[in-house]
C-alpha positions as CSV (number, residue, x, y, z in Angstrom):
1,X,153.0,67.4,83.2
2,X,152.3,70.2,80.8
3,X,148.5,71.7,81.2
4,X,147.5,71.0,77.8
5,X,149.1,67.5,78.1
6,X,147.3,66.9,81.0
7,X,144.2,68.3,79.1
8,X,144.4,66.4,76.4
9,X,145.4,62.9,78.9
10,X,142.1,63.5,80.6
11,X,140.0,63.3,77.4
12,X,141.6,60.3,76.5
13,X,141.1,58.4,79.6
14,X,137.7,60.0,79.4
15,X,136.9,58.8,76.3
16,X,138.0,55.2,76.8
17,X,136.5,54.8,80.4
18,X,132.9,53.4,79.4
19,X,134.4,51.4,76.7
20,X,136.9,49.8,79.6
21,X,133.9,49.1,81.6
22,X,131.9,48.0,78.3
23,X,134.3,45.6,77.7
24,X,134.9,44.3,81.3
25,X,130.6,43.7,81.5
26,X,130.2,42.2,78.1
27,X,133.5,39.7,78.4
28,X,132.9,38.4,81.4
29,X,130.6,35.9,83.0
30,X,127.1,36.7,84.1
31,X,127.6,35.0,86.7
32,X,130.1,36.9,87.8
33,X,129.2,40.4,86.7
34,X,125.3,40.5,86.9
35,X,124.6,42.2,90.5
36,X,127.9,44.3,90.2
37,X,127.7,45.6,86.4
38,X,126.0,48.4,87.5
39,X,127.9,49.4,90.3
40,X,131.4,49.1,87.9
41,X,129.5,50.9,85.0
42,X,128.5,54.1,87.1
43,X,131.9,54.3,88.8
44,X,133.5,54.0,85.6
45,X,132.1,57.3,84.6
46,X,131.9,58.9,87.8
47,X,135.8,58.6,86.9
48,X,135.6,60.1,83.4
49,X,132.8,62.9,84.1
50,X,135.3,63.7,87.0
51,X,138.1,63.6,84.0
52,X,135.9,66.2,82.2
53,X,135.4,68.5,84.9
54,X,139.1,68.3,85.6
55,X,139.9,69.0,82.0
56,X,137.8,71.8,81.9
57,X,138.4,73.5,84.9
58,X,142.3,72.9,83.5
59,X,140.8,74.4,80.4
60,X,139.6,78.0,81.7
61,X,143.0,78.5,83.3
62,X,145.0,78.5,79.8
63,X,146.1,81.3,78.6
64,X,146.8,79.7,75.3
65,X,143.0,78.2,74.1
66,X,144.1,77.4,70.4
67,X,143.3,73.7,69.8
68,X,144.7,70.8,71.1
69,X,145.4,68.6,68.0
70,X,146.8,64.9,68.2
71,X,147.3,62.8,64.6
72,X,148.3,59.2,64.6
73,X,149.1,57.8,61.4
74,X,146.0,55.0,60.7
75,X,146.2,53.7,56.9
76,X,148.4,54.7,54.8
77,X,147.1,56.3,51.3
78,X,149.4,56.3,48.4
79,X,149.9,59.5,46.0
80,X,147.5,61.5,48.4
81,X,148.5,65.2,49.8
82,X,147.2,63.6,53.0
83,X,149.7,60.3,53.3
84,X,147.4,58.6,56.1
85,X,144.1,58.5,56.9
86,X,144.7,59.9,61.0
87,X,143.2,58.9,64.4
88,X,143.6,61.3,67.0
89,X,141.9,63.5,69.0
90,X,140.6,67.7,68.7
91,X,140.1,69.4,72.1
92,X,138.7,72.9,71.7
93,X,136.5,75.5,74.0
94,X,133.5,73.3,72.5
95,X,135.1,70.1,72.9
96,X,135.8,70.8,76.8
97,X,132.2,72.0,77.2
98,X,130.3,69.1,75.4
99,X,132.8,66.1,77.3
100,X,131.6,67.4,80.3
101,X,128.1,67.8,79.8
102,X,128.0,63.9,78.0
103,X,129.9,62.8,80.6
104,X,128.2,64.2,83.4
105,X,124.7,63.0,82.1
106,X,125.8,59.4,81.3
107,X,126.6,58.8,84.9
108,X,123.5,60.0,86.2
109,X,121.7,58.2,83.5
110,X,123.8,55.4,84.9
111,X,123.5,55.5,88.2
112,X,119.3,55.8,87.5
113,X,119.5,52.6,85.8
114,X,120.9,51.0,88.7
115,X,117.2,51.5,90.1
116,X,115.2,51.8,87.2
117,X,116.5,47.8,86.1
118,X,116.2,46.3,88.8
119,X,115.2,42.7,88.2
120,X,115.6,42.4,84.7
121,X,117.0,39.3,83.1
122,X,119.5,41.6,81.1
123,X,120.6,43.9,83.8
124,X,124.5,43.8,83.0
125,X,123.9,43.6,79.6
126,X,121.9,46.5,79.7
127,X,124.6,48.3,81.1
128,X,127.5,47.2,78.7
129,X,125.2,48.7,75.9
130,X,124.8,51.8,77.8
131,X,128.5,52.2,78.3
132,X,129.4,51.5,74.7
133,X,127.0,54.0,73.8
134,X,128.4,56.8,75.8
135,X,131.9,56.3,74.1
136,X,130.5,56.0,70.7
137,X,129.3,59.7,71.5
138,X,132.3,60.8,73.4
139,X,134.3,59.8,70.5
140,X,132.1,62.2,68.1
141,X,133.1,64.7,70.3
142,X,136.8,64.6,70.5
143,X,137.3,62.9,66.4
144,X,139.9,65.2,64.8
145,X,139.1,64.2,61.5
146,X,135.4,63.7,59.2
147,X,136.3,60.0,58.7
148,X,137.1,59.1,62.6
149,X,133.8,61.0,63.1
150,X,131.9,58.9,61.1
151,X,133.2,56.1,62.3
152,X,131.8,56.8,65.6
153,X,128.5,58.1,64.2
154,X,127.7,55.3,62.9
155,X,128.8,53.2,65.8
156,X,126.4,55.4,68.0
157,X,123.6,54.5,65.0
158,X,124.5,51.0,66.2
159,X,124.2,51.0,69.8
160,X,121.3,53.4,69.4
161,X,119.4,50.3,68.0
162,X,121.0,48.0,70.8
163,X,119.2,49.7,73.7
164,X,116.2,50.7,71.9
165,X,115.5,47.3,71.0
166,X,116.3,45.8,74.7
167,X,113.5,44.6,75.2
168,X,113.4,42.6,71.8
169,X,110.6,39.9,73.5
170,X,108.3,42.7,72.8
171,X,106.6,43.6,69.1
172,X,107.1,47.7,69.7
173,X,110.8,47.6,70.7
174,X,111.1,45.4,67.4
175,X,109.8,47.6,65.1
176,X,111.2,50.7,66.9
177,X,114.6,49.8,67.1
178,X,114.2,48.9,63.3
179,X,112.5,52.0,62.1
180,X,115.6,54.2,64.1
181,X,118.2,52.0,62.5
182,X,116.5,52.2,58.8
183,X,115.5,56.3,58.8
184,X,119.0,57.0,60.9
185,X,120.6,55.0,57.4
186,X,118.4,57.3,55.2
187,X,120.0,60.4,56.9
188,X,123.5,59.0,56.5
189,X,123.0,58.1,52.7
190,X,122.9,62.0,52.2
191,X,126.2,62.5,54.5
192,X,127.7,59.7,52.5
193,X,126.8,61.9,49.7
194,X,128.1,65.2,50.9
195,X,131.3,63.5,51.7
196,X,131.8,61.8,48.3
197,X,130.7,65.7,46.5
198,X,133.2,67.2,48.9
199,X,135.6,64.1,47.6
200,X,135.2,64.1,44.4
201,X,136.0,68.4,44.1
202,X,138.4,68.4,47.0
203,X,140.4,65.1,46.9
204,X,142.7,63.8,49.7
205,X,142.2,67.7,51.5
206,X,139.2,66.2,53.1
207,X,140.9,63.3,54.8
208,X,142.7,65.6,56.7
209,X,143.0,65.8,60.2
210,X,142.7,68.9,61.9
211,X,145.9,71.0,63.0
212,X,145.2,74.5,63.6
213,X,141.8,74.6,64.0
214,X,138.1,72.4,63.1
215,X,138.6,69.5,60.9
216,X,136.8,71.5,58.3
217,X,139.1,74.7,58.3
218,X,141.1,72.9,55.7
219,X,138.2,72.3,53.4
220,X,137.2,75.8,53.8
221,X,140.7,76.7,53.1
222,X,140.5,74.3,49.9
223,X,137.7,76.0,48.5
224,X,139.0,79.5,48.9
225,X,142.3,78.4,47.0
226,X,139.9,77.6,44.4
227,X,139.1,81.0,44.0
228,X,135.7,81.0,45.6
229,X,134.2,82.8,49.2
230,X,131.6,82.0,51.2
231,X,129.8,85.0,49.5
232,X,129.8,83.5,46.7
233,X,129.7,80.1,46.9
234,X,130.0,77.3,44.2
235,X,126.5,75.2,44.0
236,X,128.7,72.2,44.7
237,X,129.6,73.1,48.3
238,X,126.2,74.0,48.7
239,X,124.8,71.0,48.0
240,X,127.8,69.1,50.1
241,X,126.7,71.3,53.4
242,X,123.1,69.6,52.9
243,X,124.0,66.5,52.1
244,X,126.6,66.4,55.4
245,X,123.8,68.0,57.0
246,X,121.0,65.1,56.1
247,X,123.2,62.9,58.6
248,X,122.3,65.8,61.1
249,X,118.3,65.1,60.0
250,X,118.3,61.3,60.7
251,X,120.3,61.9,63.9
252,X,118.2,64.5,65.3
253,X,115.0,63.3,64.1
254,X,114.6,66.4,61.6
255,X,112.2,67.1,59.8
256,X,110.8,64.8,57.3
257,X,112.8,61.8,59.4
258,X,111.5,62.7,62.9
259,X,109.2,59.8,63.5
260,X,111.4,57.2,64.8
261,X,112.1,59.2,67.7
262,X,109.1,59.2,69.8
263,X,108.9,55.6,68.5
264,X,112.0,55.4,70.5
265,X,110.1,55.7,73.9
266,X,109.1,51.9,73.6
267,X,112.8,51.3,74.9
268,X,113.8,52.0,78.8
269,X,113.4,55.1,79.9
270,X,117.0,55.2,80.8
271,X,117.5,55.1,77.1
272,X,114.8,57.9,76.6
273,X,116.6,59.9,78.6
274,X,120.3,59.7,77.2
275,X,118.9,59.2,74.2
276,X,116.9,62.6,73.9
277,X,119.1,64.7,75.6
278,X,122.7,64.1,75.7
279,X,123.9,61.6,73.2
280,X,122.5,60.5,70.1
281,X,120.1,63.5,69.3
282,X,122.8,66.1,70.3
283,X,125.1,64.3,67.9
284,X,123.6,65.8,64.7
285,X,123.6,69.6,66.2
286,X,126.6,68.7,67.1
287,X,127.9,67.8,63.5
288,X,125.8,70.7,62.5
289,X,128.3,72.9,64.7
290,X,131.5,71.7,63.2
291,X,130.1,72.0,59.6
292,X,130.0,75.7,60.4
293,X,132.5,77.0,58.2
294,X,131.7,75.3,55.0
295,X,128.1,76.4,55.9
296,X,126.9,78.6,52.5
297,X,124.0,81.1,52.7
298,X,121.7,79.0,50.5
299,X,122.6,75.8,53.1
300,X,122.2,77.7,55.8
301,X,118.8,78.9,54.5
302,X,117.9,75.0,54.5
303,X,118.9,74.3,57.4
304,X,116.9,77.1,59.4
305,X,114.0,75.9,57.0
306,X,114.0,72.5,58.2
307,X,114.6,73.5,62.2
308,X,111.6,76.2,61.7
309,X,109.0,73.1,60.4
310,X,110.5,70.3,63.2
311,X,109.6,72.7,66.2
312,X,106.2,73.9,65.0
313,X,105.5,70.6,64.2
314,X,105.8,69.0,66.8
315,X,104.9,71.1,69.0
316,X,101.7,70.6,68.2
317,X,101.9,67.4,68.2
318,X,103.1,67.3,72.3
319,X,99.8,69.4,72.9
320,X,97.5,66.7,72.4
321,X,99.3,63.4,73.5
322,X,98.4,61.6,76.5
323,X,101.3,59.4,76.7
324,X,103.8,60.9,79.1
325,X,107.2,60.2,77.3
326,X,105.6,60.8,73.9
327,X,104.8,64.2,74.8
328,X,108.6,64.2,76.1
329,X,109.5,63.0,72.8
330,X,107.8,65.3,71.0
331,X,108.9,68.2,73.5
332,X,112.5,67.3,72.6
333,X,111.7,67.3,68.6
334,X,110.6,71.1,69.2
335,X,113.6,71.8,70.9
336,X,115.8,70.1,68.3
337,X,114.4,72.3,65.9
338,X,115.2,75.7,68.0
339,X,118.7,74.0,67.8
340,X,119.0,73.8,64.2
341,X,117.3,77.0,63.7
342,X,119.4,78.4,65.5
343,X,122.5,77.3,63.8
344,X,120.7,77.8,60.3
345,X,120.0,81.4,61.7
346,X,123.7,82.4,62.4
347,X,122.8,82.4,66.4
348,X,125.9,79.6,66.9
349,X,126.6,80.0,70.7
350,X,123.4,80.2,71.6
351,X,122.0,77.3,70.0
352,X,125.0,75.0,71.5
353,X,123.9,76.2,74.4
354,X,120.6,75.2,74.6
355,X,122.4,72.1,73.5
356,X,124.2,71.6,76.9
357,X,120.7,73.3,79.2
358,X,118.1,71.4,77.4
359,X,120.3,68.0,78.0
360,X,119.8,68.5,81.7
361,X,116.3,69.7,81.6
362,X,115.1,66.9,79.6
363,X,116.9,64.1,80.8
364,X,115.5,65.2,84.1
365,X,112.2,65.1,82.9
366,X,112.6,62.1,81.6
367,X,113.8,60.3,84.7
368,X,111.0,61.7,86.5
369,X,108.6,60.5,84.1
370,X,110.2,57.4,84.4
371,X,109.8,57.3,88.0
372,X,106.4,58.0,87.4
373,X,105.6,54.9,85.2
374,X,107.5,53.1,87.6
375,X,105.7,53.7,90.8
376,X,102.0,53.7,88.5
377,X,102.9,49.8,87.5
378,X,104.0,50.7,83.8
379,X,101.4,53.3,83.0
380,X,101.9,55.7,81.0
381,X,98.8,57.3,79.9
382,X,98.6,60.3,82.0
383,X,94.8,60.5,81.8
384,X,94.9,57.5,84.7
385,X,97.5,59.8,86.9
386,X,96.9,62.8,88.7
387,X,97.3,63.7,92.3
388,X,100.5,61.5,92.2
389,X,102.6,65.0,93.5
390,X,101.2,63.9,97.0
391,X,102.5,60.4,96.7
392,X,106.0,61.2,95.1
393,X,107.2,65.0,96.6
394,X,110.7,64.8,95.0
395,X,109.9,63.6,91.8
396,X,107.1,66.7,91.2
397,X,109.6,68.6,92.5
398,X,112.2,68.2,90.0
399,X,109.6,67.8,86.9
400,X,108.1,71.2,88.1
401,X,111.9,73.0,88.1
402,X,112.2,71.5,84.9
403,X,109.3,72.3,83.5
404,X,109.7,76.1,84.3
405,X,113.4,75.6,82.9
406,X,112.6,74.1,79.5
407,X,109.2,76.9,79.3
408,X,112.1,79.7,79.6
409,X,111.1,80.9,82.7
410,X,112.1,84.1,84.0
411,X,111.5,87.1,86.5
412,X,108.6,89.4,84.8
413,X,109.9,92.7,82.4
414,X,113.8,91.5,83.6
415,X,115.9,89.4,81.9
416,X,116.6,87.1,85.2
417,X,115.9,83.7,84.7
418,X,116.7,80.0,84.6
419,X,119.0,78.4,82.3
420,X,116.3,77.6,79.4
421,X,115.3,81.5,79.2
422,X,119.4,82.4,78.1
423,X,119.3,79.8,75.4
424,X,115.9,79.8,73.8
425,X,115.7,83.8,74.2
426,X,119.5,83.7,72.2
427,X,118.1,81.8,69.7
428,X,115.0,83.8,68.9
429,X,117.3,86.9,68.8
430,X,119.4,85.7,66.7
431,X,116.6,84.3,64.3
432,X,114.9,88.0,64.4
433,X,118.4,89.4,63.3
434,X,118.0,86.6,60.2
435,X,114.9,87.3,59.6
436,X,115.8,91.3,59.3
437,X,118.6,90.0,57.0
438,X,116.9,88.0,54.7
439,X,115.1,90.8,52.5
440,X,114.9,88.7,49.5
441,X,112.0,86.5,51.6
442,X,110.0,89.5,52.2
443,X,107.4,89.2,54.8
444,X,108.1,85.4,54.7
445,X,111.5,86.0,56.5
446,X,109.6,87.1,59.3
447,X,108.3,83.4,60.0
448,X,112.0,82.4,61.3
449,X,111.1,84.7,64.5
450,X,107.4,84.5,65.0
451,X,107.8,80.9,64.7
452,X,109.7,80.0,67.5
453,X,108.5,83.0,69.7
454,X,104.3,81.2,69.5
455,X,105.8,77.5,70.2
456,X,107.9,78.9,73.2
457,X,105.0,79.7,74.7
458,X,103.0,77.0,73.3
459,X,106.0,75.0,75.2
460,X,104.8,76.4,78.3
461,X,101.7,75.3,78.0
462,X,101.9,71.2,77.1
463,X,104.6,71.1,79.8
464,X,102.4,72.8,82.2
465,X,99.5,70.3,80.9
466,X,101.5,67.1,81.6
467,X,102.5,68.4,85.0
468,X,99.1,68.8,85.6
469,X,97.3,66.1,84.9
470,X,100.4,63.7,86.7
471,X,100.8,65.2,90.0
472,X,97.7,67.5,90.3
473,X,94.0,67.4,91.6
474,X,92.0,64.5,92.3
475,X,93.2,60.5,91.1
476,X,91.6,59.3,88.2
477,X,92.5,55.7,89.1
478,X,92.5,55.0,92.5
479,X,94.2,51.7,92.6
480,X,96.7,53.5,90.7
481,X,96.9,56.0,93.0
482,X,96.9,54.1,96.1
483,X,99.6,51.4,95.1
484,X,102.2,55.0,93.7
485,X,105.0,55.8,96.0
486,X,108.3,57.8,95.9
487,X,111.4,55.8,93.8
488,X,115.1,54.6,95.9
489,X,117.6,57.3,95.9
490,X,119.3,55.6,92.8
491,X,116.8,57.3,91.0
492,X,115.6,60.3,92.7
493,X,119.2,61.0,93.4
494,X,120.2,61.8,89.6
495,X,116.9,63.8,89.2
496,X,118.0,66.0,92.2
497,X,121.2,66.6,90.8
498,X,119.5,67.6,86.9
499,X,117.1,69.7,88.4
500,X,119.9,71.9,90.0
501,X,121.7,71.8,86.9
502,X,118.9,72.7,85.0
503,X,118.4,76.0,87.3
504,X,122.3,76.8,87.4
505,X,123.5,76.2,84.0
506,X,123.2,79.8,82.7
507,X,125.8,80.5,85.7
508,X,128.4,78.4,84.6
509,X,131.0,78.8,82.1
510,X,129.3,76.6,79.6
511,X,128.1,79.8,76.9
512,X,131.4,81.4,77.3
513,X,133.3,78.8,76.0
514,X,131.2,78.2,73.2
515,X,131.6,82.1,72.3
516,X,135.5,81.1,72.3
517,X,134.7,78.4,70.3
518,X,132.4,79.7,67.6
519,X,134.1,79.7,63.9
520,X,135.6,83.0,63.1
521,X,133.3,85.2,60.6
522,X,135.1,87.5,58.2
523,X,134.0,90.1,56.1
524,X,132.6,88.2,53.0
525,X,130.5,86.1,55.3
526,X,127.0,85.7,55.1
527,X,125.1,88.9,55.9
528,X,123.0,87.4,59.1
529,X,125.8,86.6,60.7
530,X,126.5,90.4,61.9
531,X,124.4,91.9,64.0
532,X,122.2,94.6,62.8
533,X,122.1,98.3,64.0
534,X,118.8,97.7,64.3
535,X,118.4,95.2,66.9
536,X,121.8,95.0,68.4
537,X,123.9,91.9,68.6
538,X,122.0,88.3,69.4
539,X,125.2,87.5,71.4
540,X,124.6,89.8,74.1
541,X,122.4,88.8,76.4
542,X,121.6,92.3,77.5
543,X,119.3,92.3,74.6
544,X,116.9,90.0,76.0
545,X,115.4,92.8,78.5
546,X,114.7,95.4,75.6
547,X,112.6,94.0,72.7
548,X,108.8,93.1,73.5
549,X,108.7,90.0,71.2
550,X,111.6,88.0,73.0
551,X,110.6,85.7,76.2
552,X,110.0,88.0,79.2
553,X,107.1,89.6,80.4
554,X,103.7,87.7,81.9
555,X,103.3,86.1,78.8
556,X,104.7,82.4,80.5
557,X,103.2,82.9,83.3
558,X,99.7,83.5,81.8
559,X,100.5,80.3,79.5
560,X,101.5,78.2,83.0
561,X,98.5,79.3,84.5
562,X,96.2,78.5,82.2
563,X,97.7,75.1,81.1
564,X,97.7,74.5,85.0
565,X,93.8,75.0,85.4
566,X,92.3,73.3,82.1
567,X,94.2,70.5,82.5
568,X,94.1,70.3,87.1
569,X,90.4,67.9,86.8
570,X,91.8,65.9,83.5
571,X,90.8,65.8,80.3
572,X,86.9,67.4,80.5
573,X,87.8,70.7,79.2
574,X,89.8,69.9,77.1
575,X,87.6,67.1,75.4
576,X,85.0,69.8,75.0
577,X,87.6,72.2,72.7
578,X,88.5,69.5,70.6
579,X,85.1,68.6,70.0
580,X,84.8,72.7,68.5
581,X,84.4,72.7,64.5
582,X,87.2,73.3,63.5
583,X,89.4,72.5,66.2
584,X,88.7,68.9,66.1
585,X,90.3,69.0,62.7
586,X,93.4,70.1,63.7
587,X,93.2,68.2,67.0
588,X,92.7,64.8,64.7
589,X,95.5,65.4,62.6
590,X,98.1,66.5,65.1
591,X,96.9,63.2,67.4
592,X,97.5,61.5,64.1
593,X,101.0,62.8,64.1
594,X,99.8,64.6,60.6
595,X,99.6,60.7,59.4
596,X,103.9,61.0,58.4
597,X,103.8,57.0,59.4
598,X,100.5,56.4,56.9
599,X,102.1,58.7,54.8
600,X,105.8,56.6,55.0
601,X,103.9,53.4,55.0
602,X,102.0,54.2,51.8
603,X,104.8,55.9,49.9
604,X,108.1,54.2,51.2
605,X,107.0,51.2,52.6
606,X,104.1,50.3,50.7
607,X,106.1,51.1,47.4
608,X,108.9,48.9,48.9
609,X,106.4,46.1,49.3
610,X,104.9,46.2,45.8
611,X,108.4,46.2,44.4
612,X,109.1,43.1,46.6
613,X,106.1,41.9,45.2
614,X,107.2,42.2,41.2
615,X,111.0,40.9,41.7
616,X,108.9,38.0,43.3
617,X,106.6,37.8,40.4
618,X,109.8,38.1,38.3
619,X,111.8,35.5,40.2
620,X,108.8,33.1,40.2
621,X,107.8,33.1,36.6
622,X,110.8,34.6,34.7
623,X,114.1,34.2,36.3
624,X,112.6,30.7,37.5
625,X,111.1,29.9,34.6
626,X,113.9,30.2,32.7
627,X,116.1,28.1,35.0
628,X,113.0,25.5,35.1
629,X,112.8,25.4,31.2
630,X,116.7,25.1,31.1
631,X,116.2,22.0,33.3
632,X,113.5,20.4,31.0
633,X,115.2,20.8,28.4
634,X,118.4,19.5,30.1
635,X,116.3,16.3,31.0
636,X,114.8,15.5,27.5
637,X,118.4,15.7,26.2
638,X,119.8,13.4,28.6
639,X,116.4,11.2,28.3
640,X,117.7,11.2,24.6
641,X,121.0,10.3,24.8
642,X,120.4,7.3,27.2
643,X,117.9,6.2,25.3
644,X,120.6,6.2,22.2
645,X,123.3,4.9,24.9
646,X,120.5,2.1,25.9
647,X,119.6,1.1,22.1
648,X,122.2,2.1,20.0
649,X,125.6,2.0,21.5
650,X,124.4,-0.4,24.2
651,X,122.4,-2.2,21.6
652,X,125.6,-2.8,19.5
653,X,127.5,-4.1,22.0
654,X,125.2,-6.3,23.5
655,X,124.1,-7.5,19.8
656,X,128.1,-8.4,18.9
657,X,128.9,-10.7,22.3
658,X,125.2,-11.9,21.4
659,X,127.1,-13.3,17.7
660,X,130.2,-14.1,19.5
661,X,127.9,-16.1,21.8
662,X,125.7,-18.1,19.1
663,X,129.0,-18.9,17.1
664,X,130.6,-20.0,19.7
665,X,127.5,-22.2,20.8
666,X,127.4,-23.3,17.0
667,X,131.1,-24.2,17.2
668,X,130.5,-26.0,20.3
669,X,128.1,-28.3,18.9
670,X,130.5,-29.6,16.3
671,X,133.3,-30.6,19.5
672,X,131.5,-34.0,20.0
673,X,134.8,-35.6,21.4
674,X,133.2,-39.4,19.5
675,X,136.1,-40.4,17.3
676,X,133.5,-42.2,15.0
677,X,132.1,-38.7,14.5
678,X,135.2,-37.1,13.7
679,X,136.2,-39.3,11.0
680,X,132.5,-39.1,9.3
681,X,133.1,-35.2,9.5
682,X,136.2,-36.1,7.9
683,X,135.0,-37.9,5.5
684,X,132.4,-35.7,4.6
685,X,134.5,-33.0,3.8
686,X,136.7,-35.1,2.0
687,X,133.7,-35.6,-0.3
688,X,132.6,-32.3,-0.4
689,X,135.9,-30.8,-1.0
690,X,136.4,-33.6,-3.8
691,X,132.8,-32.3,-5.4
692,X,133.7,-29.1,-5.7
693,X,137.1,-29.7,-7.5
694,X,135.5,-31.9,-9.8
695,X,132.7,-29.3,-10.6
696,X,135.1,-26.6,-10.9
697,X,137.0,-29.0,-13.4
698,X,134.1,-29.2,-15.5
699,X,132.4,-26.4,-15.9
700,X,135.7,-24.8,-16.6
701,X,136.9,-24.6,-20.3
């Protein structure tokens, strides 16, 4: 088989593998599939991962790395330039990289779930949902058109709702899954608005599938055919790009639609690990990367600003949370902010590289937290932990490695580090170029690199905090510590694999593939996408060792040591610091998540409840009043008509009948049957007639 055809076949096989396992598990009876569901789903995902890796290796060996596109006509559109709505696949360097990452993460999460979900009464259903969730994400990765991407986009939203609310008998998951679903629908509304603007301005061109490049290349070509350029774009294109990006704001939980992601921790830990690493939140970043060719300077500024706000705000909240999963959840928000900021600032390659490296270490961190929660009898508050490293050494080592990875650890004063260093450092380098290029913002432009640089060191501190509170020091709950133990191999093996990947991901060809897939930027493109002479090329890892504001030196080590020393004894030092005037106010705001939930409850939920109350009153007193009035009038008319029918119509009929009856009675009384009576009546009648005749004769003249 020709290599490009082999890659396409393997990618399609990887796409449909989880759908096959989901169908088998969901359609088979519970009795047959209950115990084997986890093994079946994990085995099928392993097959999908093998297909993805073979496709990746085969792609690396190709001389021609132009996109592989397959278009299959689905629904005919009469009169449209496109002619059809197409289904198919688009495979390029970015696709094969993300495909391998998603299938690998999903396989390890499936394996981890075998141990974590053991004993759950809906064990088989969980694996059916998990496989369907993976299929949805793979559909987004391989989609060859905007419409097909949106179909799988919505399927990801549906399956995430099922997984987050898997323990639906509990109040927390009930509320969390509904919140995630509603907030994602709000973002998707913006997606549809952007889609509608493009359709209104460009017509059927937006339905054209990818042919020789990305799915948005045809849209950009249509814009340029109208006489516009990306350096001088129309306002409607900026609004369309921002509208489509709103879908990413919902899926990737960016400000202001970020509040659903921490609440999603109510679901099982395997759900948290896959949602927060390689699938749902990654979909928003992936979409932003795909719409890159149509993003205008105004849209880039909007995207960069949203990413900056999200990463700073989430890091502040992660500093004060005590629930281990919520710390990691807000950490995810912050790291997603890095990715979105990187895309907005033009650091395309490093933003997507951070998406891949983050998937490995964040999935491992969530799995380690799940192991701790599993061993601690579902206690999630780190204030009750301490000293668990002695009971769970493998989990501690994996958590520690991934803490260094997310911290961007490197050898002091060198450009040698583990995966998180290269990806995060590249983003910061790109934001430096962006801040310099955005001269119209003046000194405010510096915030785009100062913010992520400061937050990078805050990340080191709060991750060291979570590590120290959980694994170091003396036990703060003796009973919990005595019963804690290392988890089964089905849970530790995925953690070890992910920890290894977190270390070596930078040595794998992911960054090379992403750089090849980066959209071509012409001379008329936005200025900050071109490196400045003063700062060098942001895509050159060699620059990382040349600038004092980037992640190197002893800064991360100082923050790591400070976090460990401060929290190894527990929360006593933190509580004293939090009580200092001024700091206590900041602590209060961060601990209450800046009151976003209360704000939304007051504004959004409160307004909706007020509107519902007003509508209910209108329905009760106006609509129902009119209906009841109409019913009363109808009833009165019916009573009047009934009375008329009873007294007049029926009275006339009954009167006629009574008269006929009375007349009959009178006539019947004359028929006695006696001859003498008849003779008497005859003579009487004759006499009367004679008298009448005589009277008439006498009276007449």
